N, C-alpha and C positions, 0 to 999 in steps of 0.2 A: 503495501501500502504505502503509495504517495509517497514515489519516489524520484530523484530528485530530476530534472527533466534538459535534457542536454538544448539551446536552441540555435544555437550554432547550424546551419543549415548546409551542410558538406555532405555532399554519398559517403561517407565511410564505415563501417560495420564499427559502429561502439557498443556499451554495454556496459549498466552502474545497478553495483551490486547495496550498498547504501541505503537505507531509512532516513529522506534526511527532515530532519525537520519533522519528525517521530519515534514516537515509541511506545514502547509497552503499556496498555492503557490499564489507566487505573483501576483499583477494584471495585469501584462506582459502576463501572459500566459489562456489570456479570446479566443485567439482561441484555445484551448486543451477542446474536449467535446464529449460526451458522447452517444454510439451506445448502446440504453436500448435493440433493439431486441436481445445483443448479450451479454452484461454486458461490453461490451469492448471498450475503449477510442481511440480517432480519435486524428487529426488534419486537419484543413482548410486552406486546402495549395491554395486557388484561390474563386473567385466571387463561381463557382460549384463543385465543390472537396475537396470529404478531402481522408485525406492519413488517412490508416489503415492497419495489419495483415489479411492475405489471411484465417487464421481459424476466423476470429471473422465476417465473410461472411455470409449467411447463402445464401441457391440454389437458384437462383430467382426460380420463380419472387417473394420474400417473401420482406417486407419491410424493411427498416431498421431507427427506430425512433432514431433520431436525436438532443438530447439536448444540450441548450448551459449551461454553468457552471452558470452562473445565475438563472436555470431556476432546473439546477440539483437536488434532491434529493432523502438520500440514502434511501429511505423508498419507492420500486418499487408504491408501492397504494398512494401515494401522489404525484406524477406526473403527473403534469400537461400537457397542450395539446404540445405536440415538436414542438420546432422552424422547425425542419424542414423534411423531408421524403425522401427517396433513389428514381430514380425514376433510374439509373442503377449501379449495382455492377461490379463490376471489381476486380476478382483475376487475379496474371499471368496467364499467360496461362501456362508454366512447373509449376506448386503450388501442393506440394505434400512434406507435411515438409519442404523441402526446398524452396527456393523461395519468403517466407510466406509474402507478399506483394501484396497489392489492397488499390484500388479507387471504391471512392463511390461519382458514378455524383447525387448533389441535386435536384427535385423539380419543387423549387422556387431558386433564387440568393440569395447568401449571404454578408451582408453588413458588414461581424469581418475581419481586415486586417488577412489576409494570413502569414503564421508561412514562409519564407524563407528556400526552401533546397539546402543542399551544393553539389555544380559540383566538389568536388578535396577535400571533405576530405580523410585525408592523415594517420587515424593511429594512428598519435601520443604516443607512453608509455608512459603509467603510467598521462597523461594528465585525470583531473576529468571531465565529462558531468554532462551536469542536467539531471534530469529524472522528468516525471510525471505525475502522470494517475489518476482512478479515482475505482484502485481495493483496493483488501479485506487488512483491516490494523488487523486482528487477527489469530493466524495459532493453529495446534493444533498436537502433532503427537502421535499418538497412540502408535506404533511402529518404535521407529528411528531403531532398527535392521535392519527391511524390508525398512523402508523407508514408511511407513504408514501413511501418511500425510493432510492433509485437512485445506483448511483457508477458514475465513466465515468474518462474519459483516462488511458492504458494509461502505464506509468511507465518514462522514459528509460533506466532500465538497473537490474540487481538490488535490490533494499533490504531495509535488515535495523532490526532493534528489538533493543528490549525489555521481554519483560510480563515479570510478576509471578504464579508460579505459586501455584491456593492449591485447596483442596478440594473435590469435591464436596459436601461435608457445608454448606462455607460456600457453595458456589455455585447450591446448587440444595436448592428446599423437598420433604417429603417425599412430597409426593405422588408425582413425579415420583421423586424413587430407588424408592418401593416400585415404580409400573409400570414400571420399567427395571431393574434390577435389575444386570444384565448390559452395564448401557450402558457402554467403556471407555475413559475420557473424560480428558483432562488442558483443567482451567480454568485460563484465564488472563486477569488482568483488570488493566487502565492506566485510570484512570478518563478518561484522557484518549486509549486509540487502540484500536483494534482493526484485528483485519485485514478488508479487501476486498478483492468478488470478484477473481479471480486469484490468489488467493496459495491458495485451496485445492491441494491437495498438500504442500505447503510445507513444511520444518523447522522446528522445533523443537528447541533443541540445550537440554542441560545439558552443563556442565564436567568435568571429568571432576582429580580431579588430580596424570597424567601431561602436563595442559597443552594435549587434544587436547578437540574438541565432538564432545559424542555424540550422535545424533538418542536424541532420547523422544518424535519429538511426531511426528501429520501434520496439517498444520493442516487442519481442515474450516467450521468458520464462524465470522463472527462476526457480533455478535449486539450489542444496545441496549437501552437501558433492562428491561428485561422481556419482552419483548415481541417486537414485530419485529424482523427477522432480514435478514442482507444475504444468502442462499441460501433453506433451503431449509423450516423450520417457525415455530413457536412453542414457546421452554419458559421455562418458570418459573424464576426465577433468582427467590434473596437477597436483601433490603435489605441492604445499600446494593448489590451488584453488579448496576448500571443497566448493565452492557457488560462484556458477557464473551466473549475468544476462548478458542474449543476445538481440540484437539488428540487424536487417536486414539492410544492408547495403546501407545506402535509395544514395550512391552516385554511387554504381555499379546499382543501377537502373532507373538511371536520363535518360537515353534512352528510356525508355520505360515508363516512367513517363510521359513524355516531347512526345513521339508519341501517346499514350495512350488519352492523352488532345487535340491531336492535336493545343496541342504548348500553348493554356489558365494556362500551369503549365510550372514555366522556372528555371531549377537548376540556381542558381548561383554559379559563384567562388567567394570565399573568403581568406581571409589573417587571420588565425585562432592563438587565444592570451589563453597563459593557464590563467583558470579559478580558482577561489581561492573559496572554499566552504564556503558557510554562512549557519551552521549545528549548 
């Protein structure tokens, strides 16, 4: 996760094997889980539900195997019996690249303290957000001029770091905003970090004045130099945002989450306070 991104545009094979501005996640993130079937990340949001990205959810009736942080192993062949399995997979009904958010209902109740979801995140510009995931820790650029990039090597544990929130006006050009006015995203930026494959579905947190971290985003994409992506498609970034990580805006989708879970998951109003990054 969050490997350093080489910005020099040269067509030479290169690799990076250290985590830049990332570290092993603190114990309070034990409610961030690994989704084996899709290689994604998710968060426990109630006794029966996990929140993740829609592109992480396979077609039903496939079963998603869910591993808690203490059971995770970077070698898939050494993973033990999963802690939980899915019983129902629920992608947003309008998902097609946009509306990239999903819920997984588990077959047996979870006793893990859930992540609180923010009902009223207001996108304060330049605020730092805390992000976490089980994504890859290395990448390789085969041809930077064409964006031929791959990421590899699973992390040995859950990782976290901090990215700075920016407005969509800052991140995307006018043609994109006109073409996709209903794309409800949080844009996060740091000039030497991004989310990588496997971080999808993981959380972006803002901090409340009560000291708790509220999930405000579901990580869906990591981008490089305004075109090539680590996931699905190209998006036009404004200069100088050559790298951006994108999260689905949880607050916008709170009505859908609450309706889909029949009120088991309820988003919570909160008053935010700036995060001081722990780099």
